[in-house]
Residue frames as qw, qx, qy, qz and C-alpha x, y, z in Angstrom:
[[0.001, 0.890, 0.456, 0.003, 0.00, 0.01, -0.02],
 [0.418, 0.150, -0.003, 0.896, 1.24, 3.48, -0.81],
 [0.123, -0.879, -0.426, 0.175, -0.05, 6.58, 1.07],
 [0.037, 0.948, -0.187, -0.254, 1.16, 9.73, -0.60],
 [0.506, 0.670, -0.543, 0.025, 4.82, 8.92, -1.42],
 [0.243, -0.468, 0.781, -0.333, 5.27, 6.53, 1.53],
 [0.619, -0.022, -0.747, -0.240, 4.86, 2.78, 1.30],
 [0.529, -0.371, 0.465, -0.605, 2.88, 1.27, 4.20],
 [0.468, 0.063, -0.878, -0.085, 2.96, -2.36, 5.22],
 [0.669, -0.419, 0.090, -0.607, 0.31, -3.90, 7.45],
 [0.329, 0.193, -0.898, 0.218, 1.31, -6.47, 10.03],
 [0.724, -0.474, -0.284, -0.413, -0.72, -8.46, 12.53],
 [0.109, 0.408, -0.733, 0.533, 0.68, -8.59, 16.05],
 [0.732, -0.380, -0.486, -0.289, -0.74, -11.19, 18.40],
 [0.196, -0.440, 0.667, -0.568, -0.64, -11.05, 22.20],
 [0.747, -0.103, -0.593, -0.282, -1.50, -14.72, 22.71],
 [0.318, -0.479, 0.568, -0.589, -2.32, -15.59, 26.30],
 [0.764, -0.183, -0.605, -0.127, -2.65, -18.87, 28.14],
 [0.448, -0.648, 0.433, -0.439, -2.49, -19.87, 31.79],
 [0.734, 0.135, -0.657, 0.105, -0.45, -22.81, 33.04],
 [0.500, -0.325, -0.634, 0.493, -1.16, -23.60, 36.66],
 [0.159, -0.867, -0.328, 0.341, -1.10, -20.18, 38.30],
 [0.363, -0.405, 0.314, 0.778, 1.21, -18.64, 35.70],
 [0.519, 0.781, 0.213, -0.274, -0.19, -16.34, 33.00],
 [0.598, -0.174, 0.521, 0.584, 1.85, -16.93, 29.87],
 [0.419, 0.794, -0.043, -0.439, 2.42, -14.86, 26.75],
 [0.871, 0.236, 0.302, 0.307, 3.74, -16.36, 23.49],
 [0.029, -0.906, 0.259, 0.335, 7.01, -14.70, 22.47],
 [0.845, 0.450, -0.065, 0.280, 9.66, -15.02, 19.85],
 [0.634, -0.657, 0.060, 0.403, 13.13, -14.71, 21.42],
 [0.249, -0.553, 0.452, 0.654, 15.25, -13.96, 18.39],
 [0.769, 0.591, 0.117, -0.214, 15.33, -14.07, 14.63],
 [0.891, 0.193, 0.157, 0.380, 17.82, -15.21, 12.00],
 [0.417, 0.739, -0.024, 0.528, 19.26, -11.75, 11.46],
 [0.001, -0.600, 0.424, -0.678, 19.86, -10.64, 15.04],
 [0.651, -0.258, -0.704, 0.121, 20.00, -13.19, 17.86],
 [0.274, -0.081, -0.489, 0.824, 20.53, -10.37, 20.37],
 [0.318, -0.399, -0.264, -0.818, 17.04, -8.91, 19.82],
 [0.297, -0.071, 0.683, -0.663, 14.84, -8.87, 22.93],
 [0.256, 0.336, 0.904, -0.062, 11.64, -10.88, 23.04],
 [0.270, 0.111, -0.251, -0.923, 8.87, -9.95, 20.62],
 [0.651, 0.256, 0.519, -0.491, 5.28, -10.89, 19.97],
 [0.522, 0.220, 0.745, 0.351, 4.42, -13.11, 16.99],
 [0.221, 0.614, -0.091, -0.752, 4.01, -11.04, 13.85],
 [0.535, 0.299, 0.728, 0.306, 2.41, -11.95, 10.54],
 [0.011, 0.182, -0.303, -0.935, 1.60, -10.01, 7.39],
 [0.526, 0.500, 0.508, -0.464, -1.82, -9.24, 6.01],
 [0.121, -0.091, 0.730, 0.667, -2.34, -10.35, 2.44],
 [0.519, 0.312, 0.239, -0.759, -5.69, -9.12, 1.05],
 [0.570, 0.293, -0.612, -0.463, -5.45, -11.68, -1.77],
 [0.415, 0.021, -0.903, 0.114, -5.40, -14.54, 0.74],
 [0.164, -0.329, -0.751, 0.549, -7.32, -13.20, 3.72],
 [0.080, -0.702, -0.549, -0.447, -10.78, -11.66, 3.70],
 [0.375, -0.895, -0.072, -0.231, -10.29, -10.05, 7.12],
 [0.058, 0.698, -0.604, 0.380, -7.46, -9.14, 9.46],
 [0.682, -0.370, 0.513, -0.367, -8.66, -11.80, 11.93],
 [0.966, 0.231, 0.109, -0.046, -8.60, -14.60, 9.37],
 [0.545, 0.687, -0.378, 0.296, -5.11, -13.47, 8.40],
 [0.267, -0.639, 0.589, -0.417, -4.01, -13.50, 12.07],
 [0.861, -0.175, 0.403, -0.257, -5.41, -16.96, 12.71],
 [0.899, 0.430, -0.060, 0.067, -3.87, -18.37, 9.54],
 [0.316, 0.746, -0.472, 0.349, -0.46, -16.86, 10.34],
 [0.454, -0.543, 0.582, -0.401, -0.40, -18.14, 13.92],
 [0.934, 0.008, 0.310, -0.178, -1.52, -21.66, 12.96],
 [0.784, 0.568, -0.204, 0.144, 1.02, -21.82, 10.13],
 [0.194, 0.711, -0.536, 0.412, 3.89, -20.72, 12.42],
 [0.209, -0.393, 0.721, -0.531, 3.03, -22.47, 15.66],
 [0.379, -0.181, -0.885, -0.202, 0.14, -24.94, 15.04],
 [0.056, 0.235, 0.641, -0.728, -1.76, -23.14, 17.79],
 [0.109, -0.543, -0.688, -0.469, -5.51, -23.00, 17.32],
 [0.003, -0.102, 0.315, -0.943, -6.69, -19.75, 18.84],
 [0.046, -0.576, -0.802, 0.149, -9.96, -19.48, 20.70],
 [0.009, 0.915, 0.336, -0.224, -11.13, -16.02, 21.61],
 [0.511, 0.098, 0.200, 0.830, -9.66, -13.27, 19.44],
 [0.002, 0.921, 0.354, -0.161, -10.26, -9.54, 19.77],
 [0.489, 0.559, 0.020, 0.669, -8.71, -6.58, 17.97],
 [0.488, -0.534, -0.338, 0.602, -6.95, -4.23, 20.36],
 [0.028, -0.891, 0.042, 0.452, -5.62, -1.20, 18.60],
 [0.748, 0.582, 0.047, 0.315, -3.66, -0.09, 15.54],
 [0.553, -0.678, 0.154, 0.459, -0.06, 0.64, 16.38],
 [0.661, 0.585, 0.254, 0.395, 1.43, 2.92, 13.73],
 [0.213, -0.934, 0.069, 0.280, 3.47, 5.68, 15.37],
 [0.576, 0.745, -0.291, 0.166, 6.36, 6.91, 13.24],
 [0.081, 0.668, -0.669, 0.316, 9.63, 5.38, 14.33],
 [0.820, -0.301, 0.350, -0.338, 8.11, 2.26, 15.98],
 [0.933, 0.118, 0.212, 0.265, 10.04, 0.07, 13.53],
 [0.214, -0.850, 0.230, 0.423, 13.28, 1.99, 13.66],
 [0.785, 0.438, 0.227, 0.375, 15.09, 2.57, 10.37],
 [0.448, -0.252, 0.073, 0.855, 18.09, 4.83, 9.59],
 [0.048, 0.092, -0.189, -0.977, 16.66, 8.24, 8.85],
 [0.500, 0.353, 0.575, -0.544, 13.20, 6.69, 9.18],
 [0.411, 0.396, -0.514, -0.641, 13.32, 5.55, 5.54],
 [0.099, -0.020, -0.988, -0.120, 11.77, 2.44, 4.01],
 [0.418, -0.458, -0.617, -0.485, 8.15, 1.29, 4.27],
 [0.313, -0.350, 0.449, -0.760, 6.24, 2.44, 7.30],
 [0.377, -0.110, -0.920, -0.009, 5.07, -0.61, 9.25],
 [0.513, -0.292, 0.156, -0.792, 1.63, -0.47, 10.85],
 [0.194, -0.010, -0.973, 0.127, 0.62, -3.31, 13.16],
 [0.640, -0.380, -0.200, -0.637, -2.97, -4.26, 14.00],
 [0.011, -0.302, 0.844, -0.443, -2.69, -5.63, 17.51],
 [0.730, -0.251, -0.449, -0.450, -4.82, -8.53, 18.75],
 [0.409, -0.360, 0.709, -0.447, -5.56, -10.22, 22.03],
 [0.741, 0.089, -0.575, -0.334, -5.92, -13.97, 21.62],
 [0.585, -0.414, 0.578, -0.391, -6.65, -16.68, 24.17],
 [0.733, 0.221, -0.612, -0.196, -5.80, -20.35, 23.95],
 [0.850, -0.462, 0.211, -0.141, -5.57, -23.38, 26.21],
 [0.201, 0.667, -0.718, 0.012, -2.08, -24.75, 26.65],
 [0.962, -0.132, 0.081, -0.225, -2.37, -28.53, 26.45],
 [0.499, -0.586, 0.600, 0.216, 1.34, -29.05, 25.86],
 [0.822, 0.289, 0.472, 0.132, 0.84, -30.79, 22.50],
 [0.522, 0.833, 0.051, 0.178, 2.34, -27.96, 20.45],
 [0.510, -0.767, 0.256, 0.294, 5.60, -27.69, 22.40],
 [0.676, -0.071, 0.508, 0.529, 7.71, -29.19, 19.66],
 [0.393, 0.696, 0.423, 0.427, 6.15, -27.06, 16.93],
 [0.171, -0.984, -0.052, 0.007, 6.63, -23.92, 19.01],
 [0.591, -0.593, 0.356, 0.416, 10.30, -24.66, 19.59],
 [0.607, 0.201, 0.528, 0.559, 10.89, -25.20, 15.85],
 [0.206, 0.835, 0.361, 0.361, 9.19, -21.87, 15.09],
 [0.376, 0.288, -0.280, 0.835, 11.41, -20.05, 17.60],
 [0.402, -0.551, -0.023, -0.731, 8.49, -19.24, 19.89],
 [0.433, -0.147, -0.822, 0.338, 7.85, -20.18, 23.46],
 [0.423, -0.790, -0.382, -0.227, 5.59, -19.35, 26.42],
 [0.389, 0.190, -0.412, 0.802, 6.90, -16.80, 28.90],
 [0.244, -0.624, -0.628, 0.396, 5.40, -15.45, 32.16],
 [0.185, 0.771, 0.279, 0.542, 3.85, -12.09, 31.30],
 [0.444, -0.893, -0.053, 0.040, 4.76, -10.70, 34.70],
 [0.744, -0.189, 0.169, 0.618, 8.40, -11.03, 33.72],
 [0.328, 0.438, 0.303, 0.781, 7.80, -8.05, 31.41],
 [0.254, -0.626, -0.066, -0.734, 5.48, -6.05, 33.71],
 [0.481, -0.112, -0.784, 0.375, 6.41, -7.28, 37.24],
 [0.077, -0.017, 0.389, -0.918, 4.83, -4.32, 39.07],
 [0.574, -0.109, -0.319, -0.746, 1.41, -5.62, 37.91],
 [0.659, -0.137, -0.740, -0.010, 1.51, -8.76, 40.07],
 [0.298, -0.493, 0.361, -0.733, -0.16, -8.05, 43.41],
 [0.808, -0.222, -0.491, -0.239, -1.10, -11.62, 44.30],
 [0.701, -0.213, -0.488, 0.474, 1.43, -11.65, 47.17],
 [0.290, -0.795, -0.258, 0.466, 0.77, -8.05, 48.09],
 [0.264, 0.954, -0.070, -0.121, 2.05, -4.71, 46.81],
 [0.857, 0.291, -0.090, 0.417, 5.30, -5.30, 44.88],
 [0.569, -0.609, -0.047, 0.550, 8.33, -3.94, 46.75],
 [0.480, 0.124, 0.342, 0.798, 9.74, -2.38, 43.57],
 [0.007, 0.818, 0.427, 0.385, 6.92, 0.16, 43.49],
 [0.411, -0.907, -0.085, 0.027, 8.01, 1.84, 46.73],
 [0.677, -0.489, 0.253, 0.489, 11.77, 1.34, 46.41],
 [0.437, -0.082, 0.530, 0.723, 12.28, 2.15, 42.77],
 [0.197, 0.514, 0.652, 0.522, 9.36, 3.02, 40.54],
 [0.145, -0.893, -0.424, -0.048, 7.30, 5.58, 42.47],
 [0.404, -0.718, 0.054, 0.564, 10.32, 7.59, 43.81],
 [0.390, -0.069, 0.510, 0.763, 11.72, 7.84, 40.26],
 [0.091, 0.617, 0.628, 0.465, 8.38, 8.92, 38.85],
 [0.264, -0.887, -0.312, 0.214, 7.89, 11.53, 41.58],
 [0.408, -0.510, 0.245, 0.716, 11.29, 13.00, 40.75],
 [0.263, 0.226, 0.641, 0.685, 10.31, 13.03, 37.06],
 [0.041, -0.775, -0.611, -0.155, 6.94, 14.63, 37.85],
 [0.302, -0.797, -0.142, 0.503, 8.69, 17.58, 39.48],
 [0.249, -0.414, 0.452, 0.750, 10.46, 18.43, 36.18],
 [0.588, 0.625, 0.492, -0.144, 7.70, 19.08, 33.63],
 [0.473, 0.091, 0.466, 0.742, 8.79, 19.76, 30.08],
 [0.102, 0.290, -0.038, -0.951, 7.95, 23.06, 28.42],
 [0.301, -0.079, -0.701, -0.642, 5.66, 21.25, 25.96],
 [0.361, -0.404, -0.839, 0.048, 3.53, 19.99, 28.90],
 [0.018, -0.145, -0.376, 0.915, 2.84, 23.34, 30.56],
 [0.498, 0.127, 0.031, -0.857, -0.93, 23.64, 30.92],
 [0.477, 0.026, -0.817, -0.323, -1.55, 20.01, 30.03],
 [0.593, -0.203, 0.458, -0.630, -4.46, 18.36, 31.85],
 [0.682, -0.730, -0.015, 0.052, -4.02, 16.11, 33.63],
 [0.121, 0.851, -0.499, 0.113, -0.49, 17.07, 34.59],
 [0.505, 0.334, -0.781, 0.154, 2.33, 14.68, 35.53],
 [0.168, -0.188, 0.737, -0.627, 1.38, 14.57, 39.21],
 [0.709, 0.112, 0.223, -0.660, -2.24, 13.75, 38.42],
 [0.787, 0.326, -0.459, -0.251, -1.33, 11.08, 35.89],
 [0.282, 0.329, -0.837, 0.334, 1.05, 9.49, 38.40],
 [0.377, -0.077, 0.630, -0.675, -1.62, 9.39, 41.10],
 [0.790, 0.225, 0.004, -0.570, -4.26, 7.95, 38.74],
 [0.717, 0.391, -0.566, -0.112, -1.96, 5.35, 37.27],
 [0.464, 0.217, -0.768, 0.384, -0.06, 4.17, 40.37],
 [0.584, -0.637, -0.486, -0.134, -2.53, 5.15, 43.11],
 [0.183, 0.323, -0.515, 0.772, -2.01, 6.85, 46.43],
 [0.089, 0.178, 0.739, -0.644, -4.09, 7.54, 49.56],
 [0.459, 0.390, 0.191, -0.775, -6.94, 9.03, 47.53],
 [0.705, 0.423, -0.352, -0.447, -6.69, 6.81, 44.48],
 [0.793, -0.242, 0.558, -0.045, -6.58, 3.04, 45.03],
 [0.162, -0.313, 0.813, 0.463, -4.59, 0.81, 42.65],
 [0.755, 0.416, 0.132, -0.490, -6.68, 0.05, 39.58],
 [0.627, -0.185, 0.700, 0.287, -5.51, -3.20, 37.94],
 [0.627, 0.623, 0.450, 0.127, -6.92, -2.12, 34.58],
 [0.138, 0.971, -0.127, -0.149, -4.61, 0.90, 34.22],
 [0.838, -0.156, 0.329, 0.407, -1.76, -1.27, 32.86],
 [0.576, 0.561, 0.253, 0.538, -1.17, 0.77, 29.74],
 [0.086, -0.956, 0.003, -0.279, -1.14, 4.12, 31.54],
 [0.678, -0.666, 0.265, 0.161, 1.48, 2.80, 33.95],
 [0.785, 0.060, 0.361, 0.500, 3.75, 1.50, 31.18],
 [0.387, 0.747, 0.221, 0.493, 3.40, 4.68, 29.12],
 [0.317, -0.939, 0.099, -0.091, 4.37, 6.80, 32.16],
 [0.758, -0.448, 0.352, 0.317, 7.47, 4.68, 32.71],
 [0.674, 0.362, 0.369, 0.528, 8.39, 4.99, 29.02],
 [0.148, 0.905, 0.152, 0.368, 7.78, 8.72, 28.93],
 [0.450, -0.868, 0.210, -0.012, 9.88, 9.18, 32.04],
 [0.476, 0.662, -0.574, 0.079, 12.73, 7.22, 30.39],
 [0.513, -0.493, 0.623, -0.325, 12.69, 4.47, 33.05],
 [0.900, 0.091, 0.422, -0.060, 12.32, 1.39, 30.78],
 [0.530, -0.282, 0.576, 0.555, 14.85, 0.00, 28.33],
 [0.461, 0.601, 0.572, 0.316, 12.66, 0.71, 25.30],
 [0.016, 0.988, 0.078, -0.134, 13.13, 4.45, 25.98],
 [0.406, -0.629, 0.499, 0.437, 16.85, 3.87, 25.63],
 [0.527, 0.111, 0.726, 0.427, 16.62, 1.83, 22.43],
 [0.300, 0.804, 0.488, 0.160, 14.29, 4.47, 20.95],
 [0.432, 0.330, -0.011, 0.839, 16.80, 7.23, 21.71],
 [0.309, -0.842, -0.300, -0.326, 14.55, 8.98, 24.24],
 [0.463, -0.835, 0.292, -0.051, 17.21, 8.78, 26.98],
 [0.355, 0.625, -0.693, 0.053, 20.81, 7.69, 27.10],
 [0.364, 0.010, -0.904, 0.224, 20.18, 5.35, 30.02],
 [0.516, -0.623, -0.496, -0.316, 17.44, 4.60, 32.57],
 [0.135, -0.656, 0.446, -0.594, 19.64, 5.20, 35.62],
 [0.863, -0.333, 0.232, -0.300, 18.83, 1.74, 37.07],
 [0.213, -0.528, 0.815, 0.109, 21.38, -0.99, 37.59],
 [0.230, 0.140, 0.951, 0.150, 18.88, -3.61, 36.34],
 [0.213, -0.212, -0.498, -0.814, 15.92, -3.20, 33.96],
 [0.485, 0.076, 0.471, -0.733, 12.37, -2.73, 35.18],
 [0.816, 0.309, 0.415, -0.257, 11.07, -6.00, 33.82],
 [0.582, -0.024, 0.625, 0.520, 12.30, -7.71, 30.67],
 [0.238, 0.531, -0.182, -0.793, 12.30, -5.36, 27.69],
 [0.690, 0.410, 0.595, 0.051, 10.63, -6.30, 24.41],
 [0.384, 0.037, 0.453, 0.804, 11.51, -5.32, 20.86],
 [0.026, -0.421, -0.429, -0.799, 10.02, -2.20, 19.26],
 [0.388, -0.285, 0.209, -0.851, 6.71, -1.28, 20.95],
 [0.595, -0.149, -0.760, -0.216, 5.69, -4.87, 21.79],
 [0.249, -0.206, -0.735, 0.596, 5.68, -4.27, 25.53],
 [0.295, 0.132, 0.107, -0.940, 3.19, -1.48, 24.92],
 [0.605, -0.021, -0.565, -0.561, 1.04, -3.95, 22.96],
 [0.478, -0.147, -0.838, 0.218, 1.34, -6.47, 25.81],
 [0.004, -0.168, -0.514, 0.841, 0.26, -3.80, 28.34],
 [0.470, 0.066, -0.205, -0.856, -2.72, -3.00, 26.12],
 [0.622, -0.066, -0.735, -0.263, -3.68, -6.70, 25.96],
 [0.328, -0.150, -0.782, 0.508, -3.34, -7.14, 29.74],
 [0.192, 0.138, 0.298, -0.925, -5.52, -4.13, 30.44],
 [0.566, 0.035, -0.397, -0.722, -8.16, -5.27, 27.99],
 [0.577, -0.098, -0.810, -0.035, -8.29, -8.81, 29.33],
 [0.179, -0.130, -0.682, 0.697, -8.48, -7.62, 32.95],
 [0.354, 0.143, 0.140, -0.914, -11.40, -5.39, 32.15],
 [0.561, 0.068, -0.591, -0.576, -13.09, -7.92, 29.91],
 [0.372, -0.098, -0.913, 0.139, -13.25, -10.74, 32.43],
 [0.116, 0.164, 0.557, -0.806, -15.53, -8.55, 34.61],
 [0.536, 0.382, 0.208, -0.723, -18.36, -8.44, 32.05],
 [0.758, 0.368, -0.399, -0.360, -17.68, -11.27, 29.62],
 [0.901, -0.313, 0.290, -0.082, -17.01, -14.99, 30.34],
 [0.563, 0.702, -0.436, 0.014, -13.65, -14.88, 28.54],
 [0.311, -0.597, 0.712, -0.200, -11.88, -16.58, 31.46],
 [0.846, 0.024, 0.498, -0.188, -13.46, -19.89, 30.42],
 [0.713, 0.662, -0.229, -0.039, -11.53, -19.72, 27.12],
 [0.171, 0.665, -0.681, 0.256, -8.47, -20.41, 29.27],
 [0.583, -0.280, 0.644, -0.410, -10.03, -23.26, 31.24],
 [0.044, 0.048, -0.964, -0.256, -10.32, -26.96, 30.31],
 [0.463, -0.346, -0.561, -0.593, -13.87, -28.28, 29.71],
 [0.715, -0.594, -0.359, -0.083, -14.01, -29.45, 33.34],
 [0.324, 0.464, -0.431, 0.702, -12.27, -27.77, 36.25],
 [0.444, -0.506, -0.623, 0.398, -12.36, -27.24, 39.99],
 [0.075, -0.963, -0.213, -0.147, -13.35, -23.91, 41.52],
 [0.578, -0.658, 0.204, 0.438, -9.85, -23.69, 42.99],
 [0.558, 0.057, 0.483, 0.672, -8.34, -23.89, 39.50],
 [0.176, 0.782, 0.438, 0.407, -10.81, -21.29, 38.24],
 [0.348, -0.926, -0.074, 0.131, -9.91, -18.94, 41.09],
 [0.643, -0.393, 0.335, 0.566, -6.18, -19.45, 40.42],
 [0.462, 0.373, 0.506, 0.626, -6.72, -18.51, 36.79],
 [0.033, -0.920, -0.304, -0.246, -8.72, -15.38, 37.61],
 [0.510, -0.797, 0.096, 0.310, -6.02, -14.35, 40.10],
 [0.663, -0.079, 0.407, 0.623, -3.31, -14.97, 37.52],
 [0.310, 0.594, 0.434, 0.602, -4.93, -12.63, 35.01],
 [0.193, -0.921, -0.230, -0.248, -6.12, -9.93, 37.39],
 [0.430, 0.431, -0.451, 0.653, -2.89, -9.93, 39.43],
 [0.401, -0.496, 0.280, -0.717, -4.94, -9.87, 42.62],
 [0.125, -0.019, -0.954, 0.273, -5.46, -12.31, 45.49],
 [0.547, -0.310, -0.298, -0.718, -9.11, -13.21, 45.99],
 [0.440, -0.238, 0.675, -0.542, -10.80, -14.49, 49.15],
 [0.041, 0.019, -0.975, -0.219, -11.70, -18.15, 48.56],
 [0.135, 0.476, 0.828, -0.265, -15.21, -18.22, 50.04],
 [0.246, 0.659, 0.113, -0.701, -16.15, -14.82, 48.56],
 [0.160, 0.370, -0.681, -0.612, -14.96, -15.98, 45.13],
 [0.007, 0.155, 0.981, 0.113, -17.02, -19.16, 45.31],
 [0.188, 0.608, 0.606, -0.478, -20.12, -17.27, 46.34],
 [0.197, 0.609, -0.194, -0.743, -19.56, -14.82, 43.52],
 [0.143, 0.232, -0.821, -0.501, -19.18, -17.52, 40.83],
 [0.011, -0.301, -0.953, 0.017, -21.96, -19.77, 42.04],
 [0.159, 0.612, 0.458, -0.625, -24.30, -16.82, 42.75],
 [0.250, 0.544, -0.313, -0.737, -23.78, -15.53, 39.22],
 [0.842, 0.248, 0.438, -0.193, -24.67, -19.01, 37.89],
 [0.313, 0.740, -0.507, -0.313, -21.62, -19.03, 35.62],
 [0.190, 0.336, -0.922, -0.033, -20.79, -22.67, 36.34],
 [0.860, -0.171, -0.013, -0.481, -22.56, -25.93, 36.91],
 [0.500, -0.447, 0.739, -0.061, -21.42, -29.13, 38.54],
 [0.508, 0.318, -0.704, -0.382, -20.59, -32.13, 36.40],
 [0.911, -0.273, 0.008, -0.309, -21.26, -34.61, 39.22],
 [0.879, 0.176, -0.294, 0.332, -17.66, -35.85, 39.01],
 [0.475, -0.861, 0.146, 0.112, -14.74, -35.19, 41.28],
 [0.624, 0.626, -0.373, 0.282, -10.96, -34.79, 40.91],
 [0.792, -0.575, 0.038, 0.203, -8.15, -36.07, 43.15],
 [0.665, 0.604, -0.105, 0.427, -5.38, -34.39, 41.14],
 [0.059, -0.819, 0.334, -0.463, -4.20, -32.37, 44.10],
 [0.479, 0.150, -0.796, 0.337, -3.72, -35.41, 46.27],
 [0.189, -0.077, 0.568, -0.797, -6.13, -34.13, 48.94],
 [0.444, 0.363, 0.694, -0.436, -9.82, -34.51, 49.38],
 [0.349, 0.389, 0.704, 0.481, -11.77, -35.09, 46.16],
 [0.075, 0.400, 0.080, -0.910, -12.81, -31.75, 44.67],
 [0.541, 0.600, 0.546, -0.222, -16.01, -31.22, 42.70],
 [0.340, 0.001, 0.542, 0.769, -15.64, -30.67, 38.99],
 [0.318, 0.709, 0.342, -0.528, -17.53, -27.89, 37.24],
 [0.443, 0.274, 0.545, 0.657, -18.05, -26.66, 33.71],
 [0.075, 0.134, -0.052, -0.987, -19.03, -23.35, 32.18],
 [0.336, 0.526, 0.741, -0.249, -22.80, -23.01, 32.07],
 [0.224, 0.080, 0.513, 0.825, -23.31, -21.88, 28.48],
 [0.040, -0.717, -0.672, -0.181, -26.99, -21.05, 28.97],
 [0.276, -0.682, -0.236, 0.635, -25.87, -17.92, 30.77],
 [0.217, -0.109, 0.415, 0.877, -25.06, -16.38, 27.37],
 [0.137, -0.465, -0.672, -0.560, -28.77, -16.44, 26.51],
 [0.397, -0.685, -0.594, 0.144, -29.86, -15.21, 29.94],
 [0.309, -0.845, -0.091, 0.427, -27.70, -12.16, 30.64],
 [0.537, 0.830, -0.039, 0.145, -25.94, -9.60, 28.44],
 [0.182, 0.766, -0.506, 0.352, -22.86, -9.25, 30.66],
 [0.918, -0.386, -0.052, -0.077, -22.03, -12.53, 32.44],
 [0.483, 0.585, -0.506, 0.411, -18.54, -11.86, 33.79],
 [0.704, -0.373, -0.470, 0.381, -16.69, -12.38, 37.06],
 [0.007, -0.879, -0.059, -0.474, -17.08, -9.00, 38.70],
 [0.683, -0.295, -0.333, 0.579, -14.07, -8.94, 41.01],
 [0.117, -0.978, -0.168, 0.023, -13.83, -5.59, 42.77],
 [0.417, 0.705, -0.323, 0.474, -10.93, -3.18, 42.92],
 [0.572, -0.070, -0.580, 0.577, -8.49, -2.95, 45.82]]
């Protein structure tokens, strides 16, 4: 495609999520044939209008061809097309625009060999955004490293930001919370973008925004180009979505225990949930039904097995798991 005098190529980026045990996983490609030192990236395919009627069919075909993964739920996130996102000398060459997608799949382990041959593998998504995992309480790095650095940055507004609403201080409070603003697990993208803008993540260095972050070790594992921004967008979307759509069941096997369901919800939301409250919430919302069978997989007392009650889709317009904020 040519826009004006500039060639534009359309790519399809996939933030493919699964949960293994209590670990939320994102599919990443660690390197390519031209530069083994590249940081992790999300799978990327090209859109060919001669082969694919829609972007989604192109995405599914590309992922299945590369990894043999059969995607379940797929949702378009955003179009990522900022100038310079695919860095070129003097910003020449085709401008690459990526249509980002959130995709969910169950990890049954059968595709491990195919994934390894394709150069892709599953990686814990909190390795890239570690400040988002509150399951064991507020991450220490927020108070020792991140918030102090952001407060220092907020005191030095740039001339271009004079009069901007909200200002740096307000954005910091909204994104990271304080006494008046509790932590909102859905503000993943705002938090990452503040860290990038403040020059505190490695992508700001590779993009030439700052010479160095000033930290002895990176804040989470960096990703190539703007892929960590795409991941943050996907995490925020999924966390919000599970509250009003039954998307969490796309990550569950056909039959599961309520403990396994709670562990999966906690993995995605990054929050610890009270066991009895969670069970009352799920059962009261009539999202699941018992199968009549039990599981002894944990080695303890037999646990009842449940399945997603699909009739709920005909009964209510927004059947999600409405976990509250902190």
